[in-house]
C-alpha positions as CSV (number, residue, x, y, z in Angstrom):
1,M,109.2,129.6,128.1
2,N,110.2,127.2,130.8
3,L,110.5,127.9,134.5
4,A,114.2,128.7,134.3
5,A,113.5,131.5,131.7
6,R,110.9,133.0,134.0
7,R,113.2,133.1,136.9
8,F,115.6,135.3,134.8
9,G,112.7,137.7,134.5
10,L,111.8,136.9,130.9
11,G,108.2,137.3,129.9
12,R,105.9,136.1,127.2
13,G,105.6,138.6,124.3
14,Q,109.0,140.0,125.0
15,R,111.2,140.9,122.0
16,L,113.9,138.2,121.3
17,A,116.7,140.9,121.1
18,D,115.7,142.3,124.5
19,A,115.6,138.8,126.0
20,R,119.1,138.0,124.7
21,A,120.5,141.2,126.0
22,Q,119.1,140.3,129.4
23,V,120.2,136.6,129.2
24,P,123.2,136.3,126.7
25,D,123.3,132.5,126.7
26,L,119.5,132.2,126.1
27,L,118.5,129.2,124.0
28,S,115.8,129.8,121.4
29,E,113.9,127.7,118.9
30,P,111.4,129.0,116.1
31,H,107.9,128.4,117.5
32,E,105.9,125.8,115.5
33,A,102.3,126.5,116.6
34,E,101.0,123.6,114.3
35,E,103.3,121.1,116.1
36,D,102.2,122.4,119.5
37,L,98.5,121.9,118.5
38,K,99.3,118.3,117.3
39,S,101.0,117.5,120.6
40,L,98.0,119.0,122.5
41,L,95.5,117.0,120.5
42,G,97.6,113.8,121.1
43,L,97.5,114.5,124.9
44,C,93.7,115.1,124.7
45,R,93.2,111.7,123.1
46,W,95.3,110.2,126.0
47,M,93.1,112.1,128.5
48,E,90.1,110.2,127.3
49,R,91.1,107.5,129.8
50,Y,89.5,109.9,132.4
51,S,86.5,111.1,130.3
52,P,85.0,110.7,126.9
53,W,84.3,114.5,126.8
54,V,87.6,116.0,126.2
55,S,88.3,119.3,124.5
56,P,91.5,121.1,123.8
57,E,92.0,124.7,125.1
58,P,94.9,126.0,123.0
59,P,97.6,126.9,123.5
60,D,98.2,125.0,126.8
61,G,94.9,123.8,128.3
62,I,92.6,120.8,128.2
63,L,88.9,120.7,129.3
64,L,87.2,117.5,130.5
65,D,83.6,117.0,131.6
66,V,84.0,114.5,134.4
67,S,80.4,114.3,135.5
68,G,79.8,110.9,137.1
69,V,83.4,109.9,136.6
70,P,85.3,110.7,139.9
71,H,83.9,107.8,141.8
72,L,85.7,105.4,139.5
73,F,89.0,106.8,140.9
74,G,88.0,107.1,144.5
75,G,86.7,110.7,144.3
76,E,87.6,114.0,142.9
77,A,90.8,114.5,144.9
78,A,92.1,111.1,144.1
79,M,91.4,111.5,140.4
80,L,93.3,114.8,140.3
81,Q,96.2,113.2,142.2
82,E,96.3,110.2,139.8
83,M,96.1,112.6,136.9
84,T,99.0,114.8,138.2
85,R,101.1,111.8,139.0
86,R,100.9,110.2,135.6
87,L,101.4,113.5,133.6
88,S,104.3,114.5,135.8
89,A,106.0,111.1,135.1
90,Y,105.7,112.1,131.4
91,G,107.5,115.4,132.0
92,F,104.5,117.6,132.0
93,T,103.8,120.4,134.5
94,I,100.1,120.2,135.3
95,R,97.9,122.7,137.2
96,P,94.5,121.0,137.6
97,G,91.2,122.6,138.7
98,I,87.8,121.0,139.2
99,A,84.5,122.8,139.6
100,G,80.8,122.8,138.5
101,T,81.4,125.0,135.5
102,I,84.0,125.4,132.7
103,G,84.7,128.9,133.8
104,A,85.3,128.2,137.4
105,A,87.5,125.1,136.6
106,W,89.6,127.2,134.1
107,A,90.0,129.9,136.7
108,L,91.1,127.5,139.5
109,A,93.6,125.9,137.3
110,R,95.3,129.1,136.3
111,Y,95.1,131.2,139.5
112,A,95.9,130.1,143.0
113,G,92.9,130.1,145.3
114,D,90.2,128.0,146.9
115,R,87.2,130.2,146.0
116,V,86.4,132.0,142.8
117,E,85.3,135.1,144.7
118,D,88.9,135.6,145.8
119,L,90.4,135.2,142.3
120,P,91.5,138.3,140.2
121,V,89.2,139.6,137.5
122,E,91.6,138.2,134.9
123,A,90.3,134.7,135.8
124,L,87.0,135.5,134.1
125,R,88.7,134.9,130.7
126,I,88.2,138.5,129.6
127,D,90.5,140.5,127.4
128,G,93.2,142.7,128.8
129,E,91.5,145.9,128.1
130,S,88.4,144.9,130.1
131,A,90.5,143.7,133.0
132,R,92.5,147.0,133.1
133,T,89.3,149.0,133.2
134,L,87.9,147.0,136.0
135,R,91.1,147.5,138.0
136,R,91.0,151.3,137.4
137,L,87.4,151.2,138.8
138,G,88.8,149.5,141.9
139,L,87.3,146.2,141.0
140,K,90.2,143.8,141.4
141,T,88.5,140.5,142.4
142,I,85.5,138.5,141.1
143,G,83.8,138.8,144.5
144,A,83.8,142.7,144.0
145,L,81.7,142.2,140.8
146,L,79.1,140.1,142.6
147,N,77.8,143.2,144.5
148,L,77.4,145.5,141.5
149,P,74.0,145.7,139.7
150,R,73.9,143.5,136.6
151,A,72.5,146.3,134.4
152,A,75.5,148.4,135.1
153,L,77.9,145.7,134.1
154,A,75.9,145.0,130.9
155,R,75.8,148.6,130.0
156,R,79.5,149.4,130.7
157,F,81.1,146.2,129.2
158,R,79.0,145.5,126.1
159,G,81.5,144.2,123.6
160,E,81.3,142.5,120.2
161,T,83.0,139.3,121.5
162,I,82.4,137.2,124.6
163,A,85.8,138.2,126.0
164,E,84.7,141.8,126.1
165,N,81.5,141.0,127.9
166,V,82.2,140.8,131.6
167,L,78.6,139.9,132.6
168,I,78.4,136.9,130.2
169,R,81.7,135.6,131.5
170,L,80.6,136.0,135.1
171,D,77.3,134.2,134.4
172,E,79.2,131.3,132.8
173,M,81.5,130.9,135.8
174,L,78.7,131.0,138.2
175,G,76.5,128.6,136.2
176,R,73.8,131.1,135.4
177,R,74.5,130.7,131.7
178,D,75.2,127.4,129.9
179,E,78.5,127.0,128.2
180,P,78.8,123.9,126.0
181,L,81.9,121.7,125.8
182,N,82.9,120.7,122.3
183,P,84.6,117.3,122.6
184,L,87.0,115.9,120.1
185,N,84.8,113.0,119.6
186,P,80.9,112.9,119.7
187,P,79.8,112.1,123.3
188,S,78.7,108.5,124.0
189,S,75.8,107.8,126.2
190,F,77.0,104.3,126.9
191,M,80.5,103.6,128.1
192,A,82.3,101.1,130.3
193,H,85.7,102.1,131.8
194,R,88.4,100.1,133.7
195,M,91.5,101.4,135.4
196,L,94.1,98.8,136.2
197,M,96.4,98.7,139.3
198,E,99.2,97.1,137.3
199,P,99.8,97.2,133.5
200,V,98.6,94.1,131.7
201,I,100.5,92.6,128.7
202,S,99.1,89.1,128.2
203,S,96.2,88.6,125.7
204,E,94.5,86.4,128.3
205,G,94.5,89.3,130.8
206,L,93.2,91.7,128.2
207,E,90.4,89.3,127.2
208,T,89.4,89.0,130.9
209,I,89.1,92.8,131.2
210,L,87.2,93.0,127.9
211,T,84.7,90.4,129.2
212,G,83.9,92.7,132.2
213,L,83.6,95.8,129.9
214,V,81.2,94.0,127.5
215,T,79.1,92.7,130.4
216,A,78.7,96.1,131.9
217,L,78.0,97.9,128.6
218,S,75.5,95.3,127.5
219,R,73.7,95.6,130.8
220,D,73.4,99.4,130.4
221,L,72.2,99.0,126.8
222,E,69.6,96.4,127.7
223,T,68.2,98.5,130.5
224,K,67.5,101.3,128.0
225,A,66.2,98.8,125.4
226,Q,69.1,100.0,123.1
227,G,71.6,98.1,121.1
228,A,75.1,99.0,119.7
229,T,75.7,99.2,116.0
230,R,79.2,100.6,116.3
231,L,81.6,100.1,119.2
232,L,85.0,101.6,119.9
233,L,87.5,99.8,122.2
234,K,90.4,102.0,123.5
235,L,93.5,100.5,125.2
236,F,95.7,103.0,126.9
237,R,99.4,102.1,127.1
238,S,101.5,102.9,130.2
239,D,103.9,104.9,128.0
240,G,101.0,107.4,127.2
241,S,100.0,106.0,123.8
242,R,96.6,104.7,122.9
243,I,95.1,102.0,120.6
244,S,91.7,102.4,119.1
245,L,89.8,99.3,117.8
246,P,86.5,99.9,116.1
247,A,83.8,97.3,115.5
248,G,80.5,97.4,113.7
249,F,77.3,95.3,113.6
250,S,74.7,94.7,111.0
251,A,71.8,95.2,113.5
252,A,71.6,96.8,117.0
253,T,72.6,94.3,119.6
254,H,73.2,94.1,123.3
255,D,74.1,90.4,123.3
256,P,77.4,90.2,125.3
257,R,78.4,86.8,123.7
258,H,78.1,88.3,120.2
259,M,80.1,91.4,121.2
260,L,82.8,89.3,122.6
261,R,83.0,87.1,119.5
262,V,83.5,90.2,117.4
263,L,85.9,92.1,119.7
264,K,88.2,89.3,121.0
265,P,89.8,88.6,117.6
266,K,90.9,92.3,117.4
267,L,93.1,91.7,120.5
268,E,95.2,89.1,118.8
269,G,97.4,91.6,117.0
270,V,97.6,94.2,119.7
271,D,101.1,95.4,120.7
272,A,100.7,96.1,124.4
273,G,104.2,97.6,124.7
274,F,105.1,98.1,128.3
275,G,101.5,97.2,129.3
276,I,97.9,98.4,129.1
277,D,96.8,100.2,132.3
278,A,93.3,101.3,131.3
279,M,90.6,100.2,128.8
280,T,87.4,101.8,127.7
281,L,84.5,100.5,125.6
282,E,82.1,102.9,124.1
283,A,78.9,102.5,122.1
284,R,79.4,105.2,119.5
285,E,76.2,104.4,117.6
286,T,73.1,102.8,119.0
287,G,69.6,102.0,118.0
288,P,66.5,100.4,119.3
289,A,67.1,96.6,120.0
290,A,64.1,94.3,120.2
291,V,64.3,91.9,123.1
292,Q,64.2,88.4,121.6
293,Q,62.8,85.4,123.3
294,Y,64.8,82.3,122.5
295,G,63.3,78.9,122.0
296,F,65.1,75.5,122.3
297,T,68.0,76.9,120.1
298,D,70.1,79.9,121.0
299,D,69.5,81.9,117.8
300,T,67.0,82.1,115.0
301,G,68.4,81.6,111.5
302,E,68.3,85.3,110.6
303,A,70.1,86.3,113.9
304,A,72.8,83.7,113.4
305,L,73.3,84.9,109.8
306,E,73.7,88.5,111.0
307,Q,76.2,87.6,113.7
308,L,78.2,85.5,111.2
309,N,78.3,88.5,108.9
310,D,79.5,90.7,111.7
311,R,82.3,88.4,112.6
312,V,83.5,88.1,109.0
313,L,83.3,91.8,108.3
314,N,85.1,92.9,111.5
315,R,88.0,90.3,110.8
316,H,88.4,90.8,107.0
317,A,86.6,94.0,106.2
318,S,89.6,95.3,104.2
319,G,89.2,92.5,101.6
320,L,85.4,92.5,101.2
321,V,83.1,94.7,99.3
322,A,79.3,94.9,99.2
323,L,76.9,95.6,96.3
324,E,75.2,99.0,96.8
325,P,71.9,99.4,94.9
326,V,71.6,101.9,92.1
327,A,68.4,103.3,90.9
328,S,68.3,101.7,87.4
329,H,65.9,99.2,85.7
330,L,68.8,97.5,83.8
331,P,70.2,94.7,85.8
332,E,73.8,95.4,85.0
333,R,73.4,98.9,86.2
334,A,71.4,98.2,89.3
335,E,74.2,97.8,91.7
336,R,77.8,98.9,92.2
337,P,80.7,97.8,94.5
338,A,80.9,99.7,97.8
339,P,82.4,99.2,101.3
340,P,80.5,96.7,103.4
341,A,77.3,98.3,104.5
342,A,76.5,99.0,108.1
343,D,73.1,97.3,107.7
344,A,73.5,94.2,105.7
345,R,69.7,93.7,105.6
346,R,68.9,96.9,103.6
347,K,67.3,96.3,100.2
348,G,67.7,98.4,97.2
349,P,65.7,98.9,94.0
350,Q,65.1,95.8,91.9
351,P,64.5,95.7,88.1
352,L,60.9,96.3,87.3
353,S,58.6,94.5,84.9
354,A,55.5,95.4,83.1
355,S,53.4,93.1,85.4
356,G,55.1,94.5,88.5
357,A,55.9,91.0,89.8
358,G,59.1,90.0,87.8
359,L,60.8,86.7,87.3
360,P,63.1,85.2,89.9
361,R,66.6,86.7,89.6
362,P,69.6,84.4,88.9
363,L,72.4,83.8,91.4
364,L,75.0,85.0,89.0
365,I,74.5,88.0,86.6
366,F,77.2,88.7,84.1
367,Q,78.8,92.2,84.1
368,R,78.2,92.3,80.3
369,P,75.5,90.1,78.6
370,E,77.0,87.4,76.3
371,P,75.6,86.9,72.8
372,A,73.7,83.8,71.9
373,I,72.2,82.2,68.8
374,V,68.5,81.3,69.6
375,L,65.8,79.4,67.8
376,A,62.5,80.7,69.0
377,S,58.8,80.8,68.1
378,V,57.8,83.7,66.0
379,P,56.9,86.4,66.7
380,D,57.6,86.6,70.5
381,G,57.7,83.0,71.7
382,P,60.2,81.5,74.2
383,P,63.5,80.0,73.1
384,L,63.4,76.5,71.8
385,R,67.1,75.9,71.3
386,F,70.1,78.1,71.8
387,T,73.9,78.1,71.2
388,W,76.1,79.8,73.8
389,R,79.8,79.6,74.1
390,R,79.9,77.2,71.1
391,V,77.6,74.7,72.8
392,T,74.0,74.0,71.6
393,R,71.4,73.4,74.3
394,R,67.8,72.2,73.9
395,V,65.3,74.0,76.0
396,A,63.1,71.8,78.2
397,R,61.1,74.5,80.2
398,A,60.8,78.3,79.9
399,Q,59.1,81.0,81.9
400,G,58.5,84.6,80.7
401,P,58.7,87.0,79.1
402,E,59.4,89.8,81.5
403,R,59.6,93.2,79.9
404,I,62.5,95.4,81.3
405,A,62.9,98.8,79.6
406,P,65.8,101.2,80.1
407,E,65.3,104.7,81.6
408,W,63.7,107.1,79.2
409,W,67.0,109.1,78.8
410,H,68.7,106.0,77.4
411,L,66.1,105.5,74.8
412,A,67.6,108.3,72.8
413,E,70.9,106.4,72.8
414,G,69.4,103.6,70.8
415,A,68.7,101.3,73.7
416,A,65.7,99.0,73.3
417,P,63.3,97.2,75.7
418,R,64.4,93.7,76.7
419,D,62.1,90.6,77.1
420,Y,63.7,88.2,79.6
421,Y,63.1,84.4,80.0
422,V,64.2,82.0,82.6
423,I,64.8,78.7,80.8
424,E,66.0,75.2,81.7
425,D,67.8,72.9,79.4
426,A,67.6,69.1,79.2
427,Q,70.3,68.7,81.8
428,G,68.4,70.8,84.4
429,R,70.6,73.9,84.1
430,R,69.0,77.3,84.2
431,Y,69.7,80.4,82.3
432,W,68.6,84.0,82.2
433,L,68.1,85.1,78.5
434,Y,66.7,88.1,77.0
435,R,65.7,89.2,73.5
436,E,66.4,92.7,72.4
437,G,63.8,93.7,69.7
438,L,61.1,91.7,68.1
439,Y,60.7,89.5,65.1
440,G,59.1,91.1,62.0
441,E,60.0,94.6,63.0
442,T,60.1,97.3,60.4
443,G,63.4,97.2,58.6
444,G,63.8,93.4,58.5
445,S,66.4,93.2,61.2
446,Q,66.4,90.2,63.4
447,P,66.3,90.6,67.2
448,K,69.4,89.9,69.2
449,W,69.7,87.4,72.0
450,F,71.9,87.4,75.0
451,V,72.6,85.3,78.1
452,H,72.6,87.5,81.1
453,G,72.9,85.2,84.1
454,L,72.9,81.7,85.5
455,S,70.6,80.0,88.1
456,S,70.9,77.0,90.3
């Protein structure tokens, strides 16, 4: 119901037929609770401009943990005024309340008063039956409950739910009992926030603000010897919408230059609409970051490669895949395509050999080994000459063999051990060949040869 309906004496829970008899020209719409919840969640995401700890309180409330935040807005009173002004401009009627506990803030927002002791017992967030019982006993305000023995309250109002337990609700309001806030997003320990006096539309202006956010966040991370592996940049438009730009890193970093090189390209395609009036940069995932001492050059080779990997993945992640290791001895089964990994340096299982050392792996491994005709020393010597793709090549050098056997459950399928060789032809080209089977085995069948990869 809106305010006009309340002025006609209508109340929530009233039958629609009775309401129409009381107000014949009443306008009504079917209630869509799911759509209301979607709108409430959207408003919660917009409220993250004031705090990263935002939780919906259906059907018409929002809870924020603003610990350490009000000074960014000039104090608690100024923050509430700014919040009320913005939401009122969007057509919302807001009744804010701020206190040291969730219960006290909830009560002050819904019941007029400056002190929780003067508020009615309904402000405890208890059910209707418990509130009526308290009033029949002459206990109409929260202050009246404070003088009662705790044991009496616990014995008289001992319900199965929290809403029926007056003592628990009283302790939560007074801060004697912890009440966790379950935010929409996991809370971030590292965050930089910037409110703007006037909306910013130009990319140059957004980059300037981003530079300040990155500098502040990297300073906080470095102080705690932490680095970010995943960042989330939020841009709040003046029309109430929000843009979220994620960024990931191969290794934990608090280098502001590297963060800027990754984040700035994401601003190129941003539609600022009527302007951006707030920006937030959060470190959603962090890890220990080693403090690196640089020499005459800015970066070591490894760090430079990691940073190049970060810039490429964050700009073109949708078109890239990584190879994820699979626990298999056979090379063609030892990896599979997967989204780019968060840690590009992780190493998966490698094909094993009988000696445990293994031959060098080629740069290119074929998805399916290609058959070849090979002339080799009998019974298990290296190749001397081979024909592959209709071209005969003379072997100049050979290294091997390396025995690679399939998993035991594949032996029943007829799979045989393989003997791999790294060979080099007369022109200096290198190949990775293997022999499946041995010469002179029982049955008289000749072993099969395959080319499995190419090396530089």
